[in-house]
MDTraj code that builds the backbone (N, CA, C; nanometers):
import mdtraj as md
import numpy as np

residues = "UNK UNK UNK UNK UNK UNK UNK UNK UNK UNK UNK UNK UNK UNK UNK UNK UNK UNK UNK UNK UNK UNK UNK UNK UNK UNK UNK UNK UNK UNK UNK UNK UNK UNK UNK UNK UNK UNK UNK UNK UNK UNK UNK UNK UNK UNK UNK UNK UNK UNK UNK UNK UNK UNK UNK UNK UNK UNK UNK UNK UNK UNK UNK UNK UNK UNK UNK UNK UNK UNK UNK UNK UNK UNK UNK UNK UNK UNK UNK UNK UNK UNK UNK UNK UNK UNK UNK UNK UNK UNK UNK UNK UNK UNK UNK UNK UNK UNK UNK UNK UNK UNK UNK UNK UNK UNK UNK UNK UNK UNK UNK UNK UNK UNK UNK UNK UNK UNK UNK UNK UNK UNK UNK UNK UNK UNK UNK UNK UNK UNK UNK UNK UNK UNK UNK UNK UNK UNK UNK UNK UNK UNK UNK UNK UNK UNK UNK UNK UNK UNK UNK UNK UNK UNK UNK UNK UNK UNK UNK UNK UNK UNK UNK UNK UNK UNK UNK UNK UNK UNK UNK UNK UNK UNK UNK UNK UNK UNK UNK UNK UNK UNK UNK UNK UNK UNK UNK UNK UNK UNK UNK UNK UNK UNK UNK UNK UNK UNK UNK UNK UNK UNK UNK UNK UNK UNK UNK UNK UNK".split()
xyz = np.array([
    [0.0833, -0.1207, 0.0000],
    [0.0000, 0.0000, 0.0000],
    [0.0867, 0.1255, 0.0000],
    [0.1950, 0.1220, 0.0787],
    [0.2820, 0.2395, 0.0870],
    [0.3489, 0.2656, -0.0479],
    [0.4027, 0.1601, -0.1072],
    [0.4718, 0.1752, -0.2358],
    [0.3733, 0.2140, -0.3453],
    [0.2562, 0.1535, -0.3450],
    [0.1543, 0.1892, -0.4442],
    [0.1198, 0.3374, -0.4352],
    [0.1049, 0.3862, -0.3135],
    [0.0696, 0.5270, -0.2947],
    [0.1871, 0.6181, -0.3313],
    [0.3077, 0.5760, -0.2959],
    [0.4253, 0.6568, -0.3282],
    [0.4436, 0.6713, -0.4782],
    [0.4006, 0.5690, -0.5531],
    [0.4149, 0.5713, -0.6983],
    [0.2878, 0.6204, -0.7690],
    [0.1857, 0.6550, -0.6869],
    [0.0596, 0.7060, -0.7412],
    [-0.0038, 0.6083, -0.8396],
    [-0.0045, 0.4816, -0.8013],
    [-0.0663, 0.3767, -0.8822],
    [-0.2131, 0.3630, -0.8429],
    [-0.3014, 0.3572, -0.9409],
    [-0.4429, 0.3328, -0.9133],
    [-0.4609, 0.1859, -0.8749],
    [-0.5344, 0.1609, -0.7693],
    [-0.5543, 0.0223, -0.7267],
    [-0.6831, 0.0107, -0.6461],
    [-0.7335, -0.1110, -0.6384],
    [-0.8490, -0.1427, -0.5544],
    [-0.7985, -0.2287, -0.4393],
    [-0.8526, -0.2057, -0.3213],
    [-0.8083, -0.2820, -0.2057],
    [-0.9253, -0.3580, -0.1445],
    [-0.8991, -0.4819, -0.1061],
    [-0.9964, -0.5644, -0.0358],
    [-0.9351, -0.6034, 0.0976],
    [-0.9982, -0.5639, 0.2072],
    [-0.9470, -0.5968, 0.3400],
    [-0.9970, -0.7346, 0.3814],
    [-0.9093, -0.8094, 0.4478],
    [-0.9385, -0.9465, 0.4884],
    [-0.9556, -0.9538, 0.6395],
    [-1.0607, -1.0225, 0.6831],
    [-1.0788, -1.0499, 0.8253],
    [-0.9803, -1.1583, 0.8658],
    [-0.8865, -1.1228, 0.9512],
    [-0.7812, -1.2150, 0.9901],
    [-0.8358, -1.3417, 1.0540],
    [-0.9480, -1.3283, 1.1246],
    [-1.0058, -1.4426, 1.1955],
    [-1.0919, -1.5295, 1.1047],
    [-1.1375, -1.4747, 0.9926],
    [-1.2243, -1.5497, 0.9014],
    [-1.1790, -1.5267, 0.7573],
    [-1.0643, -1.5824, 0.7233],
    [-1.0088, -1.5625, 0.5897],
    [-1.0915, -1.6396, 0.4867],
    [-1.1379, -1.5708, 0.3826],
    [-1.2205, -1.6385, 0.2815],
    [-1.1405, -1.7409, 0.2004],
    [-1.2106, -1.8373, 0.1473],
    [-1.1469, -1.9463, 0.0733],
    [-1.0691, -1.8939, -0.0467],
    [-1.1277, -1.7965, -0.1197],
    [-1.0600, -1.7455, -0.2391],
    [-0.9255, -1.6838, -0.2054],
    [-0.9174, -1.6219, -0.0853],
    [-0.7916, -1.5597, -0.0441],
    [-0.6870, -1.6666, -0.0120],
    [-0.7271, -1.7690, 0.0605],
    [-0.6340, -1.8763, 0.0967],
    [-0.5825, -1.9500, -0.0264],
    [-0.6612, -1.9487, -0.1334],
    [-0.6193, -2.0156, -0.2573],
    [-0.5099, -1.9381, -0.3302],
    [-0.5021, -1.8061, -0.3071],
    [-0.4004, -1.7269, -0.3785],
    [-0.2861, -1.6827, -0.2876],
    [-0.3009, -1.7018, -0.1570],
    [-0.1959, -1.6633, -0.0624],
    [-0.1407, -1.7890, 0.0040],
    [-0.0276, -1.8405, -0.0432],
    [0.0259, -1.9670, 0.0075],
    [0.0431, -1.9722, 0.1584],
    [0.0789, -1.8576, 0.2207],
    [0.1000, -1.8551, 0.3652],
    [-0.0209, -1.8012, 0.4409],
    [-0.1259, -1.7664, 0.3664],
    [-0.2448, -1.7111, 0.4306],
    [-0.2216, -1.5738, 0.4898],
    [-0.1242, -1.5013, 0.4343],
    [-0.0899, -1.3699, 0.4885],
    [-0.1163, -1.2608, 0.3853],
    [-0.1344, -1.1389, 0.4360],
    [-0.1414, -1.0214, 0.3489],
    [-0.0063, -0.9513, 0.3567],
    [0.0266, -0.8709, 0.2543],
    [-0.0565, -0.8384, 0.1381],
    [-0.0416, -0.9394, 0.0258],
    [-0.1384, -0.9352, -0.0648],
    [-0.1316, -1.0065, -0.1919],
    [-0.1668, -0.9047, -0.2989],
    [-0.0889, -0.9020, -0.4056],
    [-0.1159, -0.8103, -0.5168],
    [-0.1500, -0.8926, -0.6400],
    [-0.2694, -0.8735, -0.6908],
    [-0.3098, -0.9464, -0.8107],
    [-0.2864, -0.8591, -0.9324],
    [-0.2006, -0.9059, -1.0205],
    [-0.1684, -0.8349, -1.1441],
    [-0.2094, -0.9249, -1.2597],
    [-0.3088, -0.8806, -1.3366],
    [-0.3690, -0.9659, -1.4392],
    [-0.4205, -1.0927, -1.3716],
    [-0.3677, -1.2089, -1.4081],
    [-0.4147, -1.3336, -1.3461],
    [-0.3132, -1.3914, -1.2489],
    [-0.2109, -1.3144, -1.2173],
    [-0.1057, -1.3625, -1.1286],
    [-0.1192, -1.2959, -0.9919],
    [-0.1144, -1.3765, -0.8865],
    [-0.1191, -1.3250, -0.7497],
    [0.0218, -1.3251, -0.6920],
    [0.0718, -1.2079, -0.6616],
    [0.2043, -1.1950, -0.6006],
    [0.1875, -1.1825, -0.4496],
    [0.2765, -1.2485, -0.3740],
    [0.2673, -1.2431, -0.2287],
    [0.4048, -1.2131, -0.1696],
    [0.4052, -1.1812, -0.0404],
    [0.5221, -1.1370, 0.0358],
    [0.5511, -0.9890, 0.0056],
    [0.5477, -0.9096, 0.1110],
    [0.5582, -0.7633, 0.0990],
    [0.6793, -0.7174, 0.0194],
    [0.7963, -0.7692, 0.0528],
    [0.9178, -0.7205, -0.0123],
    [0.9226, -0.7577, -0.1600],
    [0.8713, -0.8770, -0.1936],
    [0.8678, -0.9188, -0.3340],
    [0.7741, -0.8286, -0.4135],
    [0.6596, -0.7964, -0.3548],
    [0.5638, -0.7074, -0.4207],
    [0.6244, -0.5685, -0.4408],
    [0.6903, -0.5185, -0.3360],
    [0.7512, -0.3854, -0.3438],
    [0.8589, -0.3806, -0.4520],
    [0.9413, -0.4841, -0.4617],
    [1.0473, -0.4856, -0.5631],
    [0.9878, -0.4937, -0.7030],
    [0.8821, -0.5716, -0.7191],
    [0.8153, -0.5790, -0.8490],
    [0.7646, -0.4417, -0.8911],
    [0.6937, -0.3752, -0.7995],
    [0.6401, -0.2429, -0.8305],
    [0.7509, -0.1450, -0.8646],
    [0.8634, -0.1580, -0.7954],
    [0.9730, -0.0642, -0.8202],
    [1.0377, -0.0877, -0.9562],
    [1.0273, -0.2092, -1.0058],
    [1.0854, -0.2410, -1.1360],
    [0.9969, -0.1957, -1.2513],
    [0.8654, -0.1914, -1.2282],
    [0.7759, -0.1653, -1.3420],
    [0.7099, -0.0278, -1.3401],
    [0.7194, 0.0432, -1.2261],
    [0.6526, 0.1739, -1.2167],
    [0.7513, 0.2800, -1.1674],
    [0.7622, 0.3877, -1.2422],
    [0.8424, 0.5020, -1.1994],
    [0.7636, 0.5846, -1.0988],
    [0.8301, 0.6620, -1.0124],
    [0.9750, 0.6732, -0.9983],
    [1.0331, 0.5601, -0.9137],
    [1.1598, 0.5286, -0.9378],
    [1.2254, 0.4234, -0.8620],
    [1.2443, 0.4675, -0.7182],
    [1.2151, 0.3789, -0.6256],
    [1.2349, 0.4066, -0.4837],
    [1.3652, 0.3467, -0.4325],
    [1.4205, 0.2522, -0.5068],
    [1.5496, 0.1933, -0.4720],
    [1.6606, 0.2717, -0.5408],
    [1.7799, 0.2764, -0.4810],
    [1.8907, 0.3504, -0.5420],
    [1.9272, 0.2951, -0.6800],
    [1.9717, 0.3821, -0.7682],
    [2.0168, 0.3394, -0.9002],
    [2.1512, 0.2687, -0.8921],
    [2.2352, 0.3107, -0.7989],
    [2.3659, 0.2477, -0.7820],
    [2.3476, 0.1035, -0.7354],
    [2.4071, 0.0042, -0.8062],
    [2.3840, -0.1363, -0.7722],
    [2.4341, -0.1753, -0.6334],
    [2.5424, -0.1135, -0.5880],
    [2.5938, -0.1446, -0.4541],
    [2.4961, -0.0954, -0.3482],
    [2.4503, 0.0280, -0.3629],
    [2.3555, 0.0826, -0.2661],
    [2.2207, 0.0108, -0.2741],
    [2.1849, -0.0351, -0.3944],
    [2.0592, -0.1085, -0.4082],
    [2.0681, -0.2412, -0.3324],
    [2.1829, -0.3075, -0.3423],
    [2.2027, -0.4325, -0.2683],
    [2.2074, -0.4063, -0.1180],
    [2.2699, -0.2956, -0.0797],
    [2.2767, -0.2575, 0.0626],
    [2.1357, -0.2327, 0.1170],
    [2.0539, -0.1647, 0.0385],
    [1.9142, -0.1413, 0.0773],
    [1.8389, -0.2728, 0.0905],
    [1.8611, -0.3629, -0.0042],
    [1.7914, -0.4912, -0.0004],
    [1.8313, -0.5700, 0.1243],
    [1.9575, -0.5612, 0.1614],
    [2.0033, -0.6316, 0.2816],
    [1.9311, -0.5807, 0.4058],
    [1.9141, -0.4486, 0.4146],
    [1.8450, -0.3924, 0.5299],
    [1.6939, -0.4160, 0.5227],
    [1.6412, -0.4299, 0.4030],
    [1.5007, -0.4684, 0.3900],
    [1.4819, -0.6106, 0.4417],
    [1.5766, -0.6989, 0.4115],
    [1.5695, -0.8360, 0.4615],
    [1.5777, -0.8417, 0.6143],
    [1.6394, -0.7407, 0.6744],
    [1.6541, -0.7373, 0.8203],
    [1.5204, -0.7088, 0.8904],
    [1.4195, -0.6723, 0.8136],
    [1.2896, -0.6433, 0.8764],
    [1.2325, -0.7657, 0.9471],
    [1.2739, -0.8854, 0.9063],
    [1.2287, -1.0054, 0.9765],
    [1.2763, -1.0046, 1.1209],
    [1.4031, -0.9701, 1.1417],
    [1.4573, -0.9589, 1.2779],
    [1.3879, -0.8471, 1.3544],
    [1.3684, -0.7349, 1.2857],
    [1.3040, -0.6169, 1.3449],
    [1.1620, -0.6503, 1.3904],
    [1.0875, -0.7162, 1.3020],
    [0.9493, -0.7506, 1.3342],
    [0.9422, -0.8468, 1.4523],
    [1.0276, -0.9486, 1.4536],
    [1.0264, -1.0455, 1.5644],
    [1.0574, -0.9777, 1.6967],
    [1.1575, -0.8892, 1.6959],
    [1.1981, -0.8215, 1.8192],
    [1.0871, -0.7315, 1.8724],
    [1.0244, -0.6547, 1.7831],
    [0.9160, -0.5663, 1.8259],
    [0.7927, -0.6454, 1.8675],
    [0.7606, -0.7504, 1.7923],
    [0.6405, -0.8285, 1.8216],
    [0.6493, -0.9012, 1.9554],
    [0.7693, -0.9401, 1.9938],
    [0.7843, -1.0052, 2.1237],
    [0.7456, -0.9104, 2.2368],
    [0.7671, -0.7808, 2.2133],
    [0.7278, -0.6801, 2.3131],
    [0.5783, -0.6522, 2.3036],
    [0.5306, -0.6242, 2.1841],
    [0.3911, -0.5833, 2.1676],
    [0.2925, -0.6954, 2.1983],
    [0.3314, -0.8207, 2.1697],
    [0.2393, -0.9315, 2.1910],
    [0.2681, -1.0115, 2.3185],
    [0.3538, -0.9590, 2.4042],
    [0.3823, -1.0261, 2.5315],
    [0.2524, -1.0427, 2.6101],
    [0.2369, -1.1581, 2.6732],
    [0.1132, -1.1868, 2.7462],
    [0.1248, -1.1585, 2.8957],
    [0.2457, -1.1522, 2.9453],
    [0.2659, -1.1295, 3.0887],
    [0.3732, -1.0238, 3.1099],
    [0.3796, -0.9735, 3.2317],
    [0.4831, -0.8758, 3.2662],
    [0.6205, -0.9384, 3.2497],
    [0.6338, -1.0649, 3.2870],
    [0.7623, -1.1343, 3.2746],
    [0.8039, -1.1451, 3.1285],
    [0.7104, -1.1854, 3.0409],
    [0.7416, -1.1948, 2.8980],
    [0.7787, -1.0583, 2.8411],
    [0.7045, -0.9571, 2.8818],
    [0.7282, -0.8211, 2.8337],
    [0.8662, -0.7729, 2.8765],
    [0.9023, -0.7970, 2.9998],
    [1.0325, -0.7548, 3.0520],
    [1.1463, -0.8260, 2.9796],
    [1.1291, -0.9552, 2.9555],
    [1.2320, -1.0327, 2.8864],
    [1.2504, -0.9833, 2.7428],
    [1.1388, -0.9591, 2.6736],
    [1.1455, -0.9105, 2.5352],
    [1.2081, -0.7721, 2.5286],
    [1.1780, -0.6899, 2.6287],
    [1.2311, -0.5539, 2.6326],
    [1.3821, -0.5557, 2.6563],
    [1.4286, -0.6525, 2.7329],
    [1.5724, -0.6656, 2.7578],
    [1.6476, -0.7092, 2.6329],
    [1.5802, -0.7838, 2.5461],
    [1.6449, -0.8335, 2.4237],
    [1.6348, -0.7345, 2.3078],
    [1.5382, -0.6444, 2.3147],
    [1.5129, -0.5519, 2.2036],
    [1.6327, -0.4641, 2.1662],
    [1.7133, -0.4142, 2.2627],
    [1.8262, -0.3282, 2.2253],
    [1.9242, -0.3920, 2.1282],
    [1.9374, -0.5237, 2.1303],
    [2.0284, -0.5922, 2.0384],
    [1.9921, -0.5593, 1.8936],
    [1.8606, -0.5583, 1.8638],
    [1.8137, -0.5257, 1.7293],
    [1.8145, -0.3753, 1.7041],
    [1.7730, -0.2987, 1.8035],
    [1.7681, -0.1531, 1.7874],
    [1.9065, -0.0944, 1.7620],
    [2.0072, -0.1471, 1.8294],
    [2.1435, -0.0954, 1.8128],
    [2.1932, -0.1154, 1.6702],
    [2.1558, -0.2277, 1.6100],
    [2.1991, -0.2533, 1.4721],
    [2.1386, -0.1510, 1.3759],
    [2.0103, -0.1231, 1.3943],
    [1.9450, -0.0270, 1.3057],
    [1.9917, 0.1151, 1.3339],
    [2.0124, 0.1474, 1.4603],
    [2.0660, 0.2794, 1.4949],
    [2.2026, 0.2993, 1.4298],
    [2.2831, 0.1935, 1.4277],
    [2.4142, 0.2008, 1.3633],
    [2.4025, 0.2250, 1.2142],
    [2.3084, 0.1567, 1.1497],
    [2.2893, 0.1747, 1.0054],
    [2.2467, 0.3173, 0.9739],
    [2.1568, 0.3722, 1.0545],
    [2.1118, 0.5099, 1.0319],
    [2.2231, 0.6099, 1.0610],
    [2.3096, 0.5783, 1.1559],
    [2.4209, 0.6681, 1.1900],
    [2.5269, 0.6706, 1.0811],
    [2.5388, 0.5610, 1.0075],
    [2.6425, 0.5509, 0.9028],
    [2.5974, 0.6075, 0.7690],
    [2.4750, 0.6576, 0.7611],
    [2.4279, 0.7120, 0.6341],
    [2.5153, 0.8288, 0.5888],
    [2.5299, 0.8398, 0.4583],
    [2.6057, 0.9524, 0.4025],
    [2.5110, 1.0634, 0.3608],
    [2.3968, 1.0721, 0.4291],
    [2.2977, 1.1741, 0.3974],
    [2.2315, 1.2197, 0.5264],
    [2.1520, 1.3236, 0.5166],
    [2.0848, 1.3787, 0.6347],
    [1.9401, 1.3312, 0.6504],
    [1.9025, 1.2316, 0.5695],
    [1.7668, 1.1791, 0.5808],
    [1.6635, 1.2774, 0.5263],
    [1.5421, 1.2776, 0.5814],
    [1.5032, 1.2114, 0.7057],
    [1.4742, 1.0623, 0.6911],
    [1.4726, 1.0140, 0.5641],
    [1.4437, 0.8730, 0.5415],
    [1.5731, 0.7927, 0.5329],
    [1.5610, 0.6658, 0.5036],
    [1.6783, 0.5777, 0.5107],
    [1.7889, 0.6224, 0.4148],
    [1.7507, 0.6633, 0.2942],
    [1.8512, 0.7026, 0.1950],
    [1.8742, 0.8536, 0.1882],
    [1.7654, 0.9273, 0.1863],
    [1.7773, 1.0734, 0.1727],
    [1.6410, 1.1360, 0.1998],
    [1.6071, 1.2383, 0.1235],
    [1.4807, 1.3082, 0.1489],
    [1.3607, 1.2398, 0.0850],
    [1.3820, 1.1289, 0.0105],
    [1.2720, 1.0577, -0.0533],
    [1.2536, 0.9204, 0.0116],
    [1.1282, 0.8802, 0.0259],
    [1.0981, 0.7507, 0.0847],
    [1.1515, 0.6396, -0.0052],
    [1.1972, 0.5309, 0.0559],
    [1.2558, 0.4193, -0.0180],
    [1.1840, 0.2892, 0.0169],
    [1.2253, 0.1807, -0.0475],
    [1.1684, 0.0494, -0.0161],
    [1.2014, 0.0083, 0.1268],
    [1.3167, 0.0501, 0.1762],
    [1.3533, 0.0192, 0.3153],
    [1.2534, 0.0852, 0.4102],
    [1.2253, 0.2109, 0.3874],
    [1.1289, 0.2826, 0.4710],
    [0.9922, 0.2149, 0.4683],
    [0.9488, 0.1757, 0.3484],
    [0.8179, 0.1124, 0.3326],
    [0.8119, -0.0213, 0.4051],
    [0.9250, -0.0909, 0.4130],
    [0.9281, -0.2217, 0.4787],
    [0.9193, -0.2102, 0.6308],
    [0.9825, -0.1093, 0.6879],
    [0.9872, -0.0956, 0.8342],
    [0.8657, -0.0233, 0.8916],
    [0.8076, 0.0673, 0.8151],
    [0.7022, 0.1543, 0.8669],
    [0.5838, 0.0815, 0.9307],
    [0.5315, -0.0264, 0.8708],
    [0.4149, -0.0925, 0.9326],
    [0.4415, -0.1428, 1.0737],
    [0.5625, -0.1904, 1.0983],
    [0.5952, -0.2424, 1.2313],
    [0.6138, -0.1295, 1.3325],
    [0.6692, -0.0179, 1.2846],
    [0.6819, 0.0994, 1.3710],
    [0.5432, 0.1507, 1.4086],
    [0.4522, 0.1517, 1.3120],
    [0.3160, 0.1987, 1.3355],
    [0.2487, 0.1174, 1.4463],
    [0.2616, -0.0135, 1.4404],
    [0.2008, -0.1004, 1.5412],
    [0.2678, -0.0837, 1.6770],
    [0.3989, -0.0722, 1.6761],
    [0.4725, -0.0559, 1.8013],
    [0.4299, 0.0734, 1.8709],
    [0.4093, 0.1790, 1.7925],
    [0.3697, 0.3076, 1.8517],
    [0.2311, 0.3001, 1.9159],
    [0.1420, 0.2205, 1.8592],
    [0.0093, 0.2038, 1.9189],
    [0.0221, 0.1422, 2.0576],
    [0.1048, 0.0391, 2.0689],
    [0.1224, -0.0284, 2.1978],
    [0.2001, 0.0598, 2.2951],
    [0.2920, 0.1416, 2.2433],
    [0.3666, 0.2329, 2.3305],
    [0.2735, 0.3308, 2.4011],
    [0.1640, 0.3677, 2.3356],
    [0.0681, 0.4590, 2.3977],
    [-0.0124, 0.3891, 2.5072],
    [-0.0209, 0.2573, 2.4980],
    [-0.0953, 0.1796, 2.5973],
    [-0.0060, 0.1432, 2.7156],
    [0.1136, 0.0948, 2.6839],
    [0.2082, 0.0487, 2.7859],
    [0.3457, 0.1092, 2.7550],
    [0.3660, 0.2358, 2.7877],
    [0.4892, 0.3064, 2.7473],
    [0.6165, 0.2439, 2.8057],
    [0.7143, 0.2256, 2.7166],
    [0.8463, 0.1790, 2.7605],
    [0.9511, 0.2887, 2.7400],
    [0.9238, 0.3782, 2.6438],
    [1.0146, 0.4887, 2.6098],
    [1.1527, 0.4384, 2.5673],
    [1.1601, 0.3129, 2.5261],
    [1.2902, 0.2549, 2.4938],
    [1.3547, 0.3208, 2.3724],
    [1.2742, 0.3704, 2.2792],
    [1.3318, 0.4299, 2.1586],
    [1.4044, 0.5605, 2.1868],
    [1.3768, 0.6218, 2.3018],
    [1.4444, 0.7478, 2.3358],
    [1.5954, 0.7300, 2.3466],
    [1.6385, 0.6063, 2.3652],
    [1.7825, 0.5777, 2.3729],
    [1.8459, 0.5739, 2.2341],
    [1.7632, 0.5834, 2.1311],
    [1.8121, 0.5702, 1.9935],
    [1.7625, 0.6893, 1.9108],
    [1.8316, 0.8013, 1.9181],
    [1.7846, 0.9252, 1.8533],
    [1.7685, 0.9146, 1.7019],
    [1.8527, 0.8362, 1.6370],
    [1.8398, 0.8220, 1.4915],
    [1.7112, 0.7485, 1.4564],
    [1.6790, 0.6448, 1.5320],
    [1.5550, 0.5713, 1.5076],
    [1.4346, 0.6598, 1.5375],
    [1.4435, 0.7373, 1.6452],
    [1.3339, 0.8285, 1.6812],
    [1.3065, 0.9272, 1.5673],
    [1.4117, 0.9916, 1.5161],
    [1.3951, 1.0898, 1.4077],
    [1.3394, 1.0228, 1.2826],
    [1.3897, 0.9040, 1.2525],
    [1.3440, 0.8276, 1.1352],
    [1.1979, 0.7877, 1.1518],
    [1.1621, 0.7373, 1.2692],
    [1.0245, 0.6970, 1.2970],
    [0.9289, 0.8150, 1.2855],
    [0.9693, 0.9284, 1.3396],
    [0.8850, 1.0479, 1.3329],
    [0.8585, 1.0880, 1.1875],
    [0.9630, 1.0810, 1.1048],
    [0.9471, 1.1160, 0.9634],
    [0.8513, 1.0191, 0.8946],
    [0.8656, 0.8910, 0.9243],
    [0.7796, 0.7909, 0.8620],
    [0.6346, 0.8066, 0.9051],
    [0.6132, 0.8266, 1.0346],
    [0.4771, 0.8340, 1.0866],
    [0.4059, 0.9641, 1.0492],
    [0.4797, 1.0588, 0.9916],
    [0.4195, 1.1828, 0.9436],
    [0.4130, 1.1889, 0.7915],
    [0.4462, 1.0776, 0.7274],
    [0.4434, 1.0718, 0.5815],
    [0.3038, 1.0299, 0.5353],
    [0.2451, 1.1061, 0.4449],
    [0.1076, 1.0796, 0.4008],
    [0.0928, 0.9427, 0.3354],
    [0.1956, 0.8969, 0.2625],
    [0.1873, 0.7651, 0.1993],
    [0.1685, 0.6563, 0.3058],
    [0.2343, 0.6745, 0.4188],
    [0.2261, 0.5758, 0.5268],
    [0.0988, 0.5933, 0.6077],
    [0.0652, 0.7179, 0.6388],
    [-0.0571, 0.7458, 0.7140],
    [-0.1791, 0.6886, 0.6414],
    [-0.1843, 0.7063, 0.5092],
    [-0.3003, 0.6640, 0.4305],
    [-0.2920, 0.5188, 0.3828],
    [-0.1904, 0.4459, 0.4276],
    [-0.1753, 0.3063, 0.3856],
    [-0.2640, 0.2124, 0.4664],
    [-0.3265, 0.2634, 0.5717],
    [-0.4147, 0.1820, 0.6554],
    [-0.5518, 0.2500, 0.6640],
    [-0.6570, 0.1742, 0.6932],
    [-0.7906, 0.2359, 0.7069],
    [-0.7975, 0.3262, 0.8293],
    [-0.8956, 0.4137, 0.8315],
    [-0.9077, 0.5106, 0.9406],
    [-0.9252, 0.4463, 1.0771],
    [-0.9835, 0.3271, 1.0789],
    [-1.0069, 0.2596, 1.2071],
    [-0.8974, 0.1594, 1.2409],
    [-0.7800, 0.1767, 1.1808],
    [-0.6723, 0.0787, 1.1999],
    [-0.6356, 0.0601, 1.3468],
    [-0.6242, 0.1696, 1.4215],
    [-0.5866, 0.1596, 1.5631],
    [-0.6869, 0.0756, 1.6409],
    [-0.8160, 0.0952, 1.6111],
    [-0.9197, 0.0183, 1.6803],
    [-0.9114, -0.1288, 1.6433],
    [-0.8916, -0.1571, 1.5153],
    [-0.8810, -0.2957, 1.4691],
    [-0.7591, -0.3625, 1.5317],
    [-0.6505, -0.2894, 1.5409],
    [-0.5284, -0.3469, 1.5987],
    [-0.5467, -0.3748, 1.7477],
    [-0.6205, -0.2883, 1.8158],
    [-0.6479, -0.3123, 1.9581],
    [-0.7303, -0.4400, 1.9767],
    [-0.8245, -0.4644, 1.8861],
    [-0.9020, -0.5888, 1.8903],
    [-0.8081, -0.7083, 1.8754],
    [-0.7104, -0.6935, 1.7864],
    [-0.6108, -0.7995, 1.7672],
    [-0.5335, -0.8250, 1.8970],
    [-0.5008, -0.7186, 1.9687],
    [-0.4304, -0.7334, 2.0962],
    [-0.5168, -0.8087, 2.1972],
    [-0.6473, -0.7794, 2.1971],
    [-0.7402, -0.8507, 2.2854],
    [-0.7484, -0.9986, 2.2470],
    [-0.7605, -1.0244, 2.1169],
    [-0.7737, -1.1626, 2.0697],
    [-0.6517, -1.2468, 2.1044],
    [-0.5367, -1.1817, 2.1104],
    [-0.4133, -1.2540, 2.1421],
    [-0.3833, -1.2561, 2.2914],
    [-0.4787, -1.2014, 2.3692],
    [-0.4675, -1.2018, 2.5160],
    [-0.3331, -1.1431, 2.5627],
    [-0.3007, -1.0265, 2.5100],
    [-0.1726, -0.9627, 2.5401],
    [-0.1789, -0.8809, 2.6689],
    [-0.0607, -0.8499, 2.7198],
    [-0.0492, -0.7625, 2.8365],
    [-0.1060, -0.6248, 2.8036],
    [-0.0814, -0.5773, 2.6825],
    [-0.1322, -0.4464, 2.6416],
    [-0.2845, -0.4428, 2.6484],
    [-0.3494, -0.5514, 2.6068],
    [-0.4955, -0.5585, 2.6133],
    [-0.5436, -0.5570, 2.7583],
    [-0.4720, -0.6255, 2.8447],
    [-0.5083, -0.6276, 2.9864],
    [-0.4988, -0.4869, 3.0456],
    [-0.3943, -0.4145, 3.0086],
    [-0.3782, -0.2765, 3.0565],
    [-0.4895, -0.1882, 3.0021],
    [-0.5258, -0.2074, 2.8751],
    [-0.6360, -0.1327, 2.8156],
    [-0.7652, -0.1542, 2.8935],
    [-0.7905, -0.2792, 2.9279],
    [-0.9125, -0.3129, 3.0033],
    [-0.9123, -0.2451, 3.1391],
    [-0.7990, -0.2447, 3.2053],
    [-0.7882, -0.1828, 3.3377],
    [-0.8101, -0.0315, 3.3292],
    [-0.7591, 0.0284, 3.2225],
    [-0.7727, 0.1739, 3.2061],
    [-0.9167, 0.2156, 3.1763],
    [-0.9942, 0.1215, 3.1222],
    [-1.1309, 0.1524, 3.0853],
    [-1.2294, 0.1288, 3.2002],
    [-1.1816, 0.0736, 3.3099],
    [-1.2690, 0.0469, 3.4237],
    [-1.2936, 0.1731, 3.5060],
])
top = md.Topology()
chain = top.add_chain()
for i, resn in enumerate(residues, 1):
    res = top.add_residue(resn, chain, resSeq=i)
    for name in ("N", "CA", "C"):
        top.add_atom(name, md.element.get_by_symbol(name[0]), res)
traj = md.Trajectory(xyz[None], top)
């Protein structure tokens, strides 16, 4: 959605109920996950693969033209798996003990990304320069979810990483990213936290009493 919007591509979107995935969707999504992009009669899946396809066929390019920097960007895009796991262990923790343990492990991942942002040969505000890239599009959804939980159960852990903070702020204020989710996304995500019986959901319930 972010890349489609950044490239001003016309598209139709169908939202899937995570708890009741329709049969037609499961037939075209091998892992049962979103997003899926249907182009003609071909269904493409996996976020990074879809983003790279779009970047190859629709201008303007979001990946660097230089092949070395393009490979460097791809490497950091691949790191989103580590990033997502580290953040999700915090956001989806079910107990205070699990949350504390995940929070203790999170700096290992944050330090790596802070280092990458510190080594940039540009002033940002995005990963490469003043224009959003595929790297930014890959990380933004996880930052968005983490920020929702931070408002429920604040850890303030990102304050120790000024480069990540500045980068996150730029991403969360980018219209392509803001408009990549429906208006009720925060509410839907909170329901997901309840369904997964998370600590964040328990805190939400206590605050509403």
